[in-house]
C-alpha positions in Angstrom: 178.2 181.7 94.5 178.6 178.1 93.5 177.4 175.4 96.0 180.2 173.7 97.9 180.8 170.1 96.9 182.0 169.2 100.4 180.0 169.4 103.6 180.7 172.3 105.9 180.9 169.9 108.8 181.2 166.1 109.1 180.6 163.8 112.0 183.0 161.2 113.4 180.5 158.5 112.4 180.4 159.7 108.8 184.2 159.5 108.6 184.1 156.0 110.1 181.5 154.9 107.6 183.7 156.1 104.7 186.8 154.5 106.2 185.0 151.2 106.7 184.1 151.0 103.0 187.6 151.9 101.9 189.4 149.6 104.3 187.2 146.7 103.3 187.8 147.4 99.6 191.5 148.0 99.7 192.8 146.6 103.0 196.2 147.5 104.2 197.0 149.6 101.2 194.2 152.1 101.8 195.2 155.7 102.6 193.6 158.5 104.5 193.5 160.5 101.3 191.2 157.8 99.8 189.1 157.9 103.0 188.8 161.6 102.7 187.8 161.4 99.0 185.1 158.9 99.9 183.8 161.1 102.7 184.0 164.2 100.5 186.3 166.1 102.9 189.8 167.4 103.0 192.3 164.8 104.2 193.3 167.1 107.1 189.8 167.0 108.5 190.3 163.3 109.3 193.1 164.2 111.8 190.8 166.6 113.7 188.9 163.4 114.7 191.6 160.8 114.8 195.3 161.1 115.7 196.6 158.5 113.3 195.5 156.3 110.4 195.9 153.3 112.7 193.4 154.7 115.2 191.0 155.4 112.3 191.4 151.9 111.1 190.7 150.3 114.5 187.6 152.4 115.1 186.3 151.9 111.6 186.8 148.1 111.7 185.2 147.4 115.1 181.8 146.5 113.5 183.5 144.4 110.8 185.3 142.4 113.5 182.1 141.6 115.3 179.9 138.6 114.6 179.9 137.6 110.9 177.1 136.2 108.7 178.4 132.6 109.0 178.0 132.8 112.8 174.5 134.3 112.7 173.4 131.4 110.5 174.6 128.7 112.9 171.3 128.3 115.0 169.4 127.5 111.8 171.9 124.9 110.7 171.4 122.7 113.8 169.6 119.5 112.9 169.1 120.7 109.3 170.1 118.9 106.1 173.0 116.7 105.6 175.5 117.3 108.4 178.6 117.0 106.1 177.2 119.5 103.6 176.3 121.8 106.5 179.9 121.7 107.7 181.1 122.4 104.2 178.8 125.4 103.7 179.6 126.7 107.1 183.4 126.4 106.4 183.0 128.2 103.1 181.2 131.1 104.8 184.0 131.2 107.4 186.6 131.3 104.6 184.9 134.2 102.9 185.0 136.1 106.2 188.7 135.4 106.8 189.6 136.3 103.2 188.1 139.7 103.8 189.4 140.2 107.3 192.9 138.7 107.1 194.6 141.8 105.8 192.7 143.9 108.3 193.6 141.6 111.2 197.2 141.7 110.2 197.1 145.5 110.1 195.4 145.6 113.5 198.4 143.9 115.0 200.9 146.2 113.3 202.3 149.6 114.4 200.8 149.3 117.9 202.7 150.6 121.0 202.2 147.4 123.1 199.7 144.9 124.2 196.7 143.6 122.3 194.7 145.7 119.8 191.6 147.3 121.4 189.2 144.9 119.8 191.1 141.9 121.3 191.7 143.5 124.7 188.0 143.9 125.4 186.5 141.5 128.1 184.8 139.2 125.6 186.6 139.8 122.2 185.2 138.6 118.9 187.6 135.5 118.5 186.5 134.1 121.8 182.8 134.7 121.0 183.4 133.0 117.7 185.0 129.9 119.2 182.2 129.7 121.8 179.4 129.9 119.2 181.0 127.3 116.9 181.5 125.0 119.9 177.9 125.4 120.9 176.8 124.6 117.4 178.9 121.4 117.2 177.7 120.4 120.7 174.1 120.8 119.6 174.7 118.5 116.6 176.4 116.0 118.9 173.3 115.9 121.2 171.2 115.1 118.1 173.5 112.2 117.3 174.6 113.8 114.0 178.2 113.9 115.2 180.2 111.6 117.4 180.3 112.9 121.0 183.9 114.2 121.1 185.1 117.4 122.8 183.2 120.1 120.8 185.7 122.8 121.5 188.5 120.7 120.1 186.5 120.2 116.9 185.6 123.9 116.8 189.3 124.9 117.1 190.2 122.5 114.3 187.7 124.0 112.0 188.3 127.6 112.9 192.1 127.3 113.0 192.3 125.3 109.7 190.2 127.7 107.7 192.0 130.7 109.1 195.3 129.1 108.2 194.1 128.5 104.7 193.2 132.2 104.3 196.6 133.2 105.6 198.5 130.9 103.2 196.3 131.9 100.3 197.2 135.5 100.9 200.9 134.7 101.3 201.2 132.4 98.3 199.5 135.0 96.0 201.9 137.6 97.2 204.7 135.3 96.0 202.9 134.6 92.7 202.2 131.1 93.7 198.9 129.3 93.2 197.3 128.1 96.4 195.3 124.9 96.6 191.8 125.5 95.3 189.5 126.5 98.1 186.8 124.0 97.3 189.3 121.2 97.2 190.8 122.2 100.5 187.4 122.6 102.3 186.1 119.3 101.0 189.3 117.6 102.1 189.1 119.3 105.5 185.5 118.2 106.1 186.3 114.6 104.9 189.2 114.4 107.3 187.2 115.8 110.2 184.3 113.4 109.4 186.6 110.4 109.7 187.1 111.5 113.4 183.7 112.9 114.1 181.2 110.8 112.3 178.7 109.1 114.6 178.9 105.4 115.1 175.8 103.4 114.1 175.3 102.4 117.8 175.3 106.0 118.9 172.6 107.1 116.5 169.0 107.0 118.0 166.9 104.3 116.3 164.7 106.9 114.5 167.8 108.3 112.9 169.3 105.0 111.7 168.8 105.3 108.0 170.8 104.2 105.1 172.8 107.4 105.2 174.0 106.7 108.7 175.8 103.5 107.7 179.6 103.9 107.4 180.9 104.1 103.9 184.4 103.5 102.5 186.8 106.4 101.9 186.5 105.6 98.1 182.7 106.0 98.3 183.0 109.3 100.1 185.5 110.7 97.6 183.5 109.6 94.6 180.4 111.4 95.8 
């Protein structure tokens, strides 16, 4: 008797692992048939564990909607390197996260009965944690005199909201066969604009940190760099 190519039994976690890979690869268009093929089971087996594709999606994507790499790297960025380059690299990492997650976030809001999706209805949902951690990072840089002491949450919301908005419009424009602004141009422009409002004044920088780099430069000088 030939060996069976499919497992006799499969756990819920194995189905979730397969679904996570498929949804991250194909986003909204992924089907339960594709998940079943990835898991090596019959499609009907999925519905013995999950009532709907939407429920499968929500359960599978819970880990992906948690803290991303760009957030885990924040503590190491505090006080390190050129602050403008740090903001640029951090924003680029944030954009990669939103590019991957935007279709999935849109799906998580669709076809629900009412109220918030489960991952947003939790007591401390990922978006609130994200805002809190970015705010803490910016506040730490302000304490070091590397940013002007403005309200760090306002600055965090500007960064977070702007990058998320770019990811949304990039997705939308491509769906309409239109070319979005290049990401590197947008991110550099975003950091330049924010820097005009958040750069520390010379008087606010501790004496030990008053180097040639701390002196204000003209907009033309910044653009030409």
